[in-house]
N, C-alpha and C positions, 0 to 999 in steps of 0.2 A: 549446464549451459552457462557460459561466461557472458556477462553483460556486454553488449556492443558499445561502441563509442556514442551511439545515439541515445541509448538508454542510461538510466542512472542506477545506482545500487538499490535505491528505493523501488524504482520501477521493476527491476529484475525480481526483487523479493516479493512484491505484490503479485506479479504474474506467476511466479513459482508457487506461492501459497494458494492463489486462486485456482490454478490448474490442478494442483495436487488435491484440492478438495472437490474438483469436478464442477466448479461454479462458472457460470457465464457472467458477463458484465451485467446483464439484466437481473440476475439473481443477487449479485452483490449490491446492486443499486437498490433493490427491494429491501434488503436487509439493513442498509445504511442510510438511505435517503440521499445518497450522492448520485448525481447524474452520471449516466453511462459515459457521456463524453468526457467528464472529469476523470473518471476511472481510467479510460483509455489514455488520456493525456498524462496521467501519472505513470502508467506502465511504459509509455514510449518516451518519457523524459521531458515532455513539454512543460509539466508542472514538477519542479524540482523541490520546492519547499512548501508543501501543503500546510495549512493551519492545523492546530490541534483539533478544531471542530471537524475536520475531515479525517485526520490521522487516527483519532481514538475509535470512532465507529468502524473505520476500515479495519483496524487491528482486531476489534471485537468480532467482526464478520469473518475474519480469516483464521480465528483460533480453531484448533490448536496448532495450525501450521506455522503461525507467526504470532508475535505479541506486540503491544504498543512499544515496549522497550526495544525490541528488534527493529521496528520500523523507525523509531526516533533516532536510534543509533545510525541508521542508514542515511537519514536526512541531515542530522546535525552533527554527527560524530561525537556526541556527548550522551551520557545517560540522562534520562529525564529526571527532573527534581522529584523527590519523594513528597507526596501530599500529606 
């Protein structure tokens, strides 16, 4: 599925990974501590630039379908700095 104009590359990737893992918003929320409304807002493109505090746990919850690097590239178009 190609992202629509309303979604973002990040939102599309999060939805793709979440559904591939068979997870609901509630399950991802329980794994990450991120509100279901925030997760929905990311998927539909209302939140285009989430903070690292949101992006890292989200990536962890969606592994192995995606990674922090994959999500960061979708948000910023750059590779994350190596720690």
